[in-house]
N, C-alpha and C positions, 0 to 999 in steps of 0.2 A: 344184184343190188336190191335191197329191201324196199318195200313200199314207202317206209318212213324216210329212208335216205333219198328216194326220188323226190319227195315233197319238201326236203330241206333246202332252203335257200341260204347260201353262204356269202357273207360279206366281211370286210374288215371292220366296218362300223355300221351299226344300225341306229338310226335316229328315230325316236318315238315322239310323234307330234309334228304337225305342219303349220304351227302358228309362226309368229315372228322369230322366236328362238330357234325353232326347227329349220325354218328357211335360212336363217342366218348361219346355222351350223352347216347346212348343206352347201351354201356358198363358200364357206371356209374350207370344207373338205374338197370341193372341186378345185380350188386354188392349190391345194396340197397334192392333188392327183391321187386321192385315196378312194378306194372302192367302197361305196356306201349305198344304203337305201333309206328312204324316209317312209315310215309307216304312219298312216293317218286313218283313223277309224271313220271319219265323216265322208261325205260325198264330195267335199271340196276343201281346199286349204283355207287358212284364215284365222283359226283359233278363236280367241275371245271375240274378235270382230266379225267372225262368221256367225257365232252363236247368238250374240246380243244384237238384236235389230229392233228393239223397242223404240217408240216415238222419241225423236230428238236425241237419240243415242250419240254420244260424242266423247272426245278425249278431254281430260282435264290437265294435259300437258301440251304446250304449244307445238303445232305440227312440225315446225322446223327442227325441233329437238326430239319429237316423237317419230323418229325415222332413222334408218341406218346412216351413219356418218359417211359411208362410202357410196351411198345411193340417194343423194338428196333429190327431193321432188320440188321443182320450182313452181308447180302448178297448184299448190294448196290454195283453196279459195277462201279460207278463213284462218285466223291466227290459231284457233282451236278446231281441228277438223272434225267432221261428222263421220259416223260409222261407215257409211257407204263408200266414202272417199278413202278411208283408211283401209277398208277391206280391198278396194281396187288396187291400192298401193302394194298390198301383199302379193296379189296376182301379178301386177306389172313387174315387181322386183324379181319374183320367182321366174318369170318368163325371160326377163332381161339377162339373168345370170345362168340360164339353162338348167334350172333346178327341176322343172316338172317331169322330165323323163325318169328322174330318180325317185319320184313320189309314187307310192302305192296306196291308193284310196281304198275305202271300205275294208280296212285292215286294222282290227282292234287288237291291242296287246291284251292277252289273257293272263300270261305269267312270263316273267323273265327269271331264269334260274342260272346261277353260276355253276358250271361243271368243272370242278377242280382238276380232274384227270386230263381233260382236254384243254384247260385254260381258256375257256371261252364261255360266252353267254348263250343259253338256249332259250329262244323266245317262242312261246306258243301263242299263235294268233288265230283270229277268225278265218284266216286264209292260209293256214298251214304253219310249218315250223321254219324258223330262221336261226342261224347261228352266226356269231361274230365275236372276235376277241374283245371288242370295245363297244360300249353302248352309251348313247347320249339321250338322257330322258328330258325331252323338251315339251313336257306335258302342260306347263303353265300352272300358276298358283290359283287362278280364278277360273276353274274348269268345271268342277262338280257343284251344282247349285244346292243350297240348303233350303229345305222346306220344313218348317217347324211342325212338330207333332202337337196338335191342339185338341183339347177335349171336345168331342162331338164333331170332329172334322168330317167324319164319314156321313153325317146327316145332311151336309150341305148339298142342295140340289141344283145350284146355279153353276156358272162357268168359273173355273179357277185354274190359274197357271202361274209359273214363276216368270219374272221379268226377262230371264235369259231364254225362255221358251215362248216368246210372245205369240199370241193367237191373232194373226192379222186378219183372220176371217170374221172375228167377233165384232159386232157393231155396238160401240159404246154409246151411241147417240141416245140421250135421254134415259140412260140406265142408272141404277143406283150401284155404286162401286165402292168396295173397300180396298184400300192399299195398306198392306201390312209391312211395315218397315220404312225407315226414313234415311236410307243410306244413299250411296252414289247413284244408283239407277233411279230410285224414286225422285231424287232431286231433279232429274232430267225429264222423266216422262210424266210426272204428276201435273205440272203446269199445262201440258198438252191435253191430258185427259180432262182436266178441270173445265176446259172450254167446251167439251162435248157432253159431259154427263149431266144427269138431273141432280144427283147428290153424290158427293164424294166424302168418304170418311177415312181419315188417316189414323191408323193405329201405330202410335209412336212410343216405343219403349224408352228410347233415349234420344234427346234432341241433339242434332249434329251442329257443329260450327260450320257456317256457310259464309264464305267471303264473296265479295263481288267478283265476277268473271270478266277479266279485261279482254274480251273477245271483240273482234271486228272483221269485216270482210277484207280480203286482200285483193286489191284492184288488178285488172288485167295488165296495167302498166307495170306494176311491181312484179307480177309474175314474169313478164317479159324481161325485166331487169335481172331477176334471179336466174333466168335461163341464159341470158347473154353474159352475165358476169357472176359465175358461180361463187366467187370469193365473197360477194356481198352476202349470200345466204350462209356461207360458212362463218362469216363474222357474226351474223345475226344469231346463228346457232350457238356460237361461243358465248355471246352475251346472255342468252337465255340459260345456258348451262351454269354460268357464274351466278345468275340471279337465283336459280333453284338451289344452288349449292349454299348461297348465303341464307336462303330461307331455312334449309335443313340445319345449318349450323346455328341459326338464331334461336331455334327451339330449345337450345341448352341454356339460354339466358333469360331470366325473368323480365328484364326491361323490354326485350323484343317481343316476348310472349304477350305482355300487357298491350303493346301497340297493335299486335295482330288481333288480340281479343277485342280491343276498342273498335277496330275496323269491322269485326263480326257483329258487334252490338249496334253499330251505326247501320249496318245492312238490315238488321231486324227492324230498327226504328223507321228506316226508309220505306220498308215494305208493309209494315203492319201498324195501323193506328190504334187498334184495340189493346189496352194495357193487359187485359187478362190473357189474350192470345199471345202477346209478346212474352209474358211470363211462361206460358206453356212451351214456347219454342226456344227459350233461352237455356243453353246448356248449364249444368251445375258442376262442370269439371273444366280443367284448364285446356285451352285450345292446343291441339297437337296430340293430346292423349289418344284420341281416335283420329281416323283419317280426316284431314281438312278438305272440305268440299267447296265448290265454287258455283254460284248461280246468280243471275240477275232477275230471275222470274219466280223462284221458289217461294219467297215470303209473300209476294204479291198474290200468288195463286192461293196460298193458305188463308189469305184475308178475304177471299171472295165469299159471297153469301151462300153458295152451294157447297161449301167445304166446312167440315168440322174436324177438329183435331182432338183425339182422345188418347188415353194411355194404351199400353200394350194389350194385345188380344188375350182374353182369358178363356173363352168358351164359344163354341158354335152350336146353335140350336136350330137346325134346319137352315132357313135363310136369315135367321136372327143372330147377330154377332154381339157378344158381350165383351166389354173392356175391363181391365183390372181395376179401374176407378168407378165401376158401376154403371157406365153409360152403355147404351145398346142402340143398334140400328138394324134395319132390314135392307139387305143388299141382293142384287142380281148377279154380281160377279166379284171375285176376289183376285187381286194381283199380289203375289208374294214378291216383295222387294227385299228379300232376306239374305242376299249375298251368297258367298261361296265358302267351301271348306278350304281354308287357307292354312291355319296353324297345324293341321293334321292331314297332310296331302294324301288323298285316297290311293294314288299310284303306289304308295309304299306297301300296300297290302298285296300287290302283284309282283313285288321284287323279292326273290328268295336268294339270300347270300350264301357265302361259302360254308357257313355253319348249318345250313338247311332251314334257318329261321327267316321269316319275312322281315323286311326292313321296318315295317310297322310295329312288329312285336319288339324289335330292338329299341325303337324310339319310345314305345310305351306312352304315346300321347305327347311327348316332347321331342320334336324333331331337332336334330343337330347334324352339322356337317363341318368339314374342314374348308373354311372360306366359302361356305355355301355351295361347294362344288363336288366334293368327294365324301363318301360316307364309309363308316366302318363295316367290315364284313362283306364289302362289295368291290372287289378288285376291278379295275378297268371300267368302272361305271362313273359317268359324269352327270350331275344334275344341273339344270338351268333354273334360275330363280329359286335356288335351294334355301334352306333355313338361314335366318338372320342376314338376309341380303336386302330386305326392303328398305327403301329410303325415299324421301320426298324429292325425287328427281325423275328423269325419264327411264322407263324400263330398258330403253336401248343402251343407256350407259352401263347398266348391269349386264345385259346380253353381250355386248361387245367386249367388256372386261373378261367375262367368263370364256368367251370363244377364243380370246387371246391365249388364255391359260390352256384350254383344251388343245388348241392347235400346237402350242409349244410342247405339250405332253406327248401328243401323237407323233410329232416330228422326232422327239427324243426316242420314242419307242421304235420308230423306223431305223434311225441312225445307229442306236446302241443295241438293237435287237432285244428289246425288253418284252418279255412275255406277260408279266403282270406288274401293275402299279397299284399299291395298296396304301391305305392311310396308316401312318405311324401312330399307334395308340397314345403314346406319351405327348406327341405334338398336338394330336386331336384334342386330348383332355385339356392341355394347357391353353390352347387357343379358345376353346369354348368357355373355359373359366374366365379368361380375359374379356370375352364378349359380355358375359353376364355381369361382371364387375363394372364394366363400362356402361351398361344399360341401367344399372341399379338406381341411379339418381336422375334419370332422364324423365321427360314428360310422358314418354310412352309407358313408363312403369309407375305412373303417379296414382293409379288406383281405379281408373274408370274401366268399364267392361268393353273390351274391343277384341277384334280378331287378331290383334298383335299378341295377345296373351293366350296360351293354350290351356287345356283343361286342367293341367297340373299347376297353373299359376305362374308358369315360366314364359318369359318373352322369347319365343322361338322364331320371331319374324323380323325384327328391326336390326339394321346395321347401325352401330353406335358412333361410327366415325365418318369422315368425309369420303366422298366417292373418289377424290384424288388418291386417298390411301388405298381404297379398294382396287382401283386400277393399277396402282403400283404393286400391290401384293399379288395380283393375278396376272401381271404382265409377262411372267416367265415361269415355266415349270422348273423347279430345282429338285433333281432326283435325290439329293441327300436328305430331303425332308420326308421321303416316302420309303416304304418297304418295297424293294425292287427284286424281281426275279428275271434273270436273263435266259435267253435260249441256250441250249447246250451246244 
């Protein structure tokens, strides 16, 4: 036996990533009694809730809905849970379902290549080689942080970091701080920073729409009720699901958009008395075109005397930062709240398909998949949170819909002895054409700059229909829709 063969670990399925999608996939495969391993490059599981630990980090979907339907947690202490409790839920669920013995930490995927002769994937990792007929890429859409390239960035001598790589050792007390970006993370941590720092300057390229957050503590009495009567929490989850589904559907109708926008404008007026500052933070695009945010503290924080709001960053000259509208400030630290690479998933550069080309080169900057789950040139490979699956609902609705499809496909492969499952090019093209036609007149395609739209100007992110329809389409694997190769 060669040295390479000795180091090769063979499984039926390899799952890449141990966030909520990866843990959910592992639980699914355990129920199917399928041999698998979960590869996680970090020192612990948790995905986005492990990486993001900035002050006041939390979820913008209610906790009862932002959890597995098959593993409810009656002990959420708020309607919208904070990061530490969500991260703990990941660990608790993995332990409860016996997933951890299948997780291999400190194992980064370097390349996954389809070997056609063997009909399996060969995965090169930081801990050796793995092979498996099937691979589930559970890497998450908000995984690789974006830090913009700014003129003179190398001249800055203070502390700088991305919000997803928070420096908890840095003392912000009485410091002069620049926050670059006004997205989902800035909305949460900036009000906390504002209370500590001497001066805070927000470099805002585009003002977000921010609605009030209907958050509140969940009392111990209600936690006990949810524990004793699980049906109560199931009903609550169902109501929340319908509420988010209605919100998602309402974005297609101007009447509802105006009502949402009116709520956003009231939130601005409630928090900011200064007319000039109000004007600066009022978006110039329709609500829903970018991700809708929620906060009860954002506008009040911006209105404080130690905060100034300027336009996007233009240049850095040592510790002097210049904005595109000609303002400047001296700062001791920069926090980048500039988001993640969503429309062009970086993992695609590490996936080499049957043709020998990377998935990234196939996509050419415009990601596409069959129902967000399978891609061309990559037999037996499943994506989670794939292209055109994003919707204003819980990520768990998407995860569980996809896992239902993947489980159905793997069961069919076992029963019918399928060696390969590949996308049918005709169905693939027809489906993706339908998606783009359906997105054409939606608010997401109405012209603002957002991570929904890729570098080619195509919406490769949003799901244009209801999640009812998504769940129905992914409920079962239909072999006639795919190119199938059976064992001899």
